[in-house]
C-alpha positions as CSV (number, residue, x, y, z in Angstrom):
1,M,-1.6,29.0,22.7
2,S,-1.7,26.1,20.5
3,L,-4.1,25.5,17.6
4,D,-5.9,22.1,17.6
5,L,-6.8,21.6,14.0
6,S,-6.4,17.9,14.2
7,H,-9.9,17.1,13.3
8,V,-9.8,18.7,9.9
9,A,-9.3,16.1,7.2
10,F,-7.0,17.5,4.3
11,G,-5.8,16.3,1.0
12,A,-2.0,17.0,0.3
13,G,-1.3,18.4,-3.2
14,A,-4.8,19.1,-4.0
15,A,-5.7,22.8,-4.6
16,T,-7.6,24.3,-1.8
17,P,-11.3,24.8,-2.9
18,P,-12.5,28.5,-2.8
19,D,-15.0,27.5,0.0
20,E,-12.7,26.0,2.4
21,G,-12.0,28.2,5.7
22,P,-8.6,29.0,7.0
23,A,-8.6,26.0,9.3
24,T,-8.1,23.7,6.2
25,T,-5.8,25.9,4.5
26,L,-3.4,26.0,7.5
27,E,-3.9,22.4,7.6
28,S,-2.7,22.0,4.0
29,A,0.2,24.5,4.4
30,L,1.4,22.7,7.7
31,L,1.5,19.6,5.7
32,L,3.6,20.9,2.9
33,A,5.8,22.7,5.4
34,S,6.6,19.3,7.1
35,Q,7.2,17.7,3.8
36,Y,9.6,20.4,2.9
37,Q,11.5,19.9,6.2
38,I,11.7,16.1,5.7
39,L,13.0,16.5,2.0
40,A,15.6,19.0,2.9
41,S,16.9,16.3,5.4
42,L,16.6,13.8,2.6
43,H,18.5,15.9,0.0
44,A,21.3,16.4,2.4
45,T,21.7,12.7,2.9
46,A,21.2,12.1,-0.8
47,S,23.9,14.8,-1.6
48,H,26.2,12.7,0.5
49,D,25.4,9.6,-1.0
50,F,25.8,10.7,-4.5
51,R,29.3,12.0,-3.8
52,N,30.4,8.7,-2.3
53,S,28.9,7.0,-5.2
54,L,30.3,9.2,-7.8
55,N,33.7,8.8,-6.1
56,A,33.5,5.0,-6.0
57,M,32.4,4.8,-9.8
58,T,35.2,7.1,-10.8
59,L,37.8,4.9,-9.0
60,S,36.4,1.8,-10.5
61,L,36.5,3.1,-13.9
62,E,40.1,4.3,-13.5
63,L,41.1,1.1,-12.4
64,L,39.0,-0.7,-15.2
65,N,40.9,1.7,-17.7
66,R,44.3,0.7,-16.4
67,T,43.6,-3.0,-17.2
68,V,42.6,-2.2,-20.6
69,E,45.6,0.1,-21.2
70,L,48.0,-2.7,-19.6
71,G,46.3,-5.4,-21.8
72,A,45.6,-7.8,-18.7
73,G,44.5,-10.8,-20.2
74,G,43.7,-14.3,-19.1
75,E,41.5,-15.3,-16.4
76,Q,42.8,-12.9,-13.8
77,G,42.7,-9.9,-16.0
78,G,38.9,-10.9,-16.8
79,Q,38.2,-11.3,-13.0
80,L,39.3,-7.7,-12.5
81,Q,37.3,-6.2,-15.2
82,R,34.2,-7.9,-14.0
83,R,34.7,-6.8,-10.5
84,Y,35.1,-3.2,-11.5
85,L,32.0,-3.5,-13.7
86,Q,30.2,-5.0,-10.7
87,S,31.2,-2.3,-8.4
88,I,29.8,0.4,-11.1
89,R,26.7,-1.5,-11.5
90,Q,25.9,-1.7,-8.0
91,E,26.5,2.2,-7.3
92,L,24.2,3.0,-10.3
93,D,21.5,0.6,-8.7
94,A,22.0,2.4,-5.3
95,L,21.5,5.9,-7.1
96,T,18.6,4.7,-9.1
97,V,16.8,3.4,-5.8
98,S,17.8,6.9,-4.0
99,V,16.7,9.1,-6.8
100,G,13.5,7.0,-7.1
101,G,12.8,7.3,-3.4
102,M,13.2,10.9,-3.6
103,L,10.7,11.6,-6.3
104,D,8.2,9.3,-4.7
105,E,8.4,11.5,-1.4
106,S,8.1,14.6,-3.6
107,R,4.9,13.5,-4.9
108,F,1.4,14.0,-3.0
109,D,-1.3,11.5,-4.0
110,Q,-4.3,13.9,-4.8
111,A,-7.1,11.0,-4.1
112,P,-7.5,8.3,-1.5
113,T,-6.7,4.6,-2.7
114,R,-6.0,1.2,-1.5
115,C,-2.4,1.2,0.0
116,R,-0.4,-1.5,1.7
117,L,1.1,-0.4,4.9
118,A,4.2,-2.8,4.5
119,D,5.0,-1.1,1.3
120,I,5.0,2.5,3.1
121,L,7.2,1.0,5.9
122,E,9.7,-0.5,3.2
123,S,9.8,2.9,1.5
124,V,10.7,4.8,4.7
125,V,13.6,2.3,5.5
126,S,15.1,2.7,2.1
127,L,15.1,6.6,2.4
128,L,16.5,6.6,5.8
129,R,19.1,3.7,5.4
130,A,22.0,5.4,4.5
131,R,21.6,7.8,7.3
132,A,21.1,5.4,9.8
133,E,24.4,3.7,8.7
134,R,26.2,6.8,9.1
135,Q,25.0,7.4,12.5
136,R,25.8,3.6,13.4
137,V,21.9,3.0,14.1
138,M,20.7,-0.7,13.4
139,M,17.5,-0.2,11.9
140,R,15.0,-3.2,11.8
141,L,11.9,-3.5,9.6
142,D,9.1,-6.3,10.8
143,A,6.3,-5.9,8.5
144,S,5.8,-9.4,7.3
145,D,2.2,-9.2,6.5
146,H,1.7,-7.6,3.1
147,T,-2.1,-8.2,3.1
148,I,-2.8,-5.1,5.4
149,E,-4.1,-2.3,3.6
150,V,-6.0,1.1,4.4
151,V,-7.9,3.4,2.2
152,G,-5.9,6.7,2.3
153,R,-3.3,8.8,0.6
154,P,0.1,6.8,0.7
155,G,1.9,10.1,0.4
156,E,0.6,11.3,3.6
157,L,1.0,8.2,5.5
158,R,4.7,7.9,4.2
159,L,5.3,11.6,5.3
160,A,4.0,10.6,8.8
161,M,6.2,7.6,9.3
162,L,9.1,9.5,8.0
163,N,8.8,12.2,10.4
164,L,8.6,9.5,13.3
165,A,11.5,7.8,11.9
166,S,13.8,11.0,11.3
167,N,13.0,12.1,14.8
168,A,14.2,8.5,16.3
169,L,17.3,9.2,14.2
170,E,17.8,12.7,15.6
171,A,17.4,11.2,19.1
172,M,20.4,8.8,18.4
173,P,23.2,10.9,16.8
174,R,25.8,8.4,18.2
175,G,24.2,4.9,17.6
176,G,21.5,3.0,18.7
177,D,18.5,0.8,17.6
178,L,15.5,1.7,15.3
179,A,12.6,-0.6,14.7
180,L,9.7,0.1,12.3
181,T,7.0,-2.5,13.1
182,L,3.5,-3.4,11.5
183,T,1.0,-5.4,13.6
184,T,-2.6,-5.5,14.1
185,D,-4.9,-4.9,17.2
186,G,-8.4,-6.3,16.4
187,A,-9.7,-4.2,13.5
188,L,-6.7,-1.7,13.7
189,A,-3.4,-1.6,11.8
190,V,-0.5,-0.4,14.2
191,L,2.3,1.2,12.6
192,A,5.1,1.8,15.3
193,V,8.4,3.5,15.5
194,S,10.6,2.4,18.6
195,D,14.1,3.8,19.3
196,S,16.4,3.1,22.0
197,G,17.4,7.0,22.4
198,P,16.9,9.1,25.7
199,G,13.3,9.2,25.5
200,I,10.7,11.8,26.1
201,P,10.5,13.5,29.6
202,E,7.6,13.2,31.6
203,E,6.8,16.9,32.1
204,L,7.0,17.3,28.2
205,R,4.7,14.4,27.1
206,H,1.5,16.5,27.2
207,L,3.0,19.1,25.1
208,I,4.6,17.1,22.1
209,W,1.7,17.2,19.9
210,D,0.9,20.9,20.2
211,L,1.8,23.1,17.1
212,S,3.4,25.6,19.3
213,F,5.8,23.2,21.1
214,S,9.2,22.4,19.6
215,T,12.5,21.3,20.9
216,K,15.3,21.3,18.6
217,S,17.4,18.9,20.7
218,Q,14.7,16.2,20.2
219,G,13.4,16.9,16.9
220,L,9.8,17.3,18.0
221,G,7.2,20.0,17.0
222,L,5.7,20.5,13.6
223,G,6.5,17.0,12.4
224,L,4.4,15.4,15.5
225,Y,1.6,17.9,15.0
226,V,1.2,16.7,11.2
227,V,1.7,13.1,12.2
228,R,-1.3,13.2,14.4
229,S,-3.2,15.3,11.8
230,V,-2.5,12.7,9.2
231,A,-3.6,9.8,11.5
232,H,-6.7,11.8,12.3
233,A,-7.5,12.4,8.8
234,H,-7.4,8.5,8.0
235,G,-9.7,7.8,10.9
236,G,-7.0,6.9,13.1
237,T,-4.9,8.1,16.2
238,A,-1.4,8.9,16.8
239,T,0.1,8.1,20.4
240,L,3.3,8.1,22.4
241,D,3.1,4.3,23.8
242,P,4.5,3.4,27.3
243,T,7.9,1.7,26.9
244,D,10.8,0.6,29.4
245,S,13.3,2.6,27.5
246,G,13.8,5.0,24.7
247,A,10.4,6.0,22.8
248,R,7.7,4.4,20.9
249,F,5.3,6.1,18.7
250,A,2.4,4.5,17.1
251,I,-0.1,5.3,14.3
252,R,-3.3,3.1,14.6
253,L,-5.8,2.9,11.6
254,P,-8.8,0.9,10.7
255,F,-7.5,-1.6,7.8
256,R,-9.0,-3.8,5.3
257,Q,-8.2,-7.5,4.8
């Protein structure tokens, strides 16, 4: 039996008021569990990237030190030193972005605010870019309209989109295409994640949003339940849209111009 609590609105990060019932408490717990699952995946990616960046900086420092010890002068020596310094700066910048993204994802917003949906998608792409590159997945972002805003909790919306994009990456371990798009449909903003993976079998499509349903090979289950709950809590919907190949998930939200 699956529990359908998607009509319950919740605020992540906020303490549960004493008069709240078990349904709302469960929704908050599920949101946190989904966040921890995503963070665990991001931490694994970050650990790999940190090691690579530290190794690259160590090598650059050794080469820079060698040019100093050998007293390499002239224009050629200066060019080498500038190249090694630039390499170190780039790795430090990458680490700063990665750490900043992790800190943002660890924070839940306690009160609704006006948030730009393009910024949320850009944050998701930034967090998952390294993982996508390792899997040889071409990730594309199409969110040129930065004026589209909704009133809601950015942390929850980012978590929902991270769940969808992470599921898409799990479906393409050996490469593929992943697109995150932001469009409008009348008074609705449409946040969509499309992939070129194997898609969702027809016989499973009516089960994927259930709390009790999961299939590790496709990375579904708790994440999709939380995606739908977040969408409903913001007055919107979450759907698996028809597509010729792969899978396309979309969150539709009323927006403000």
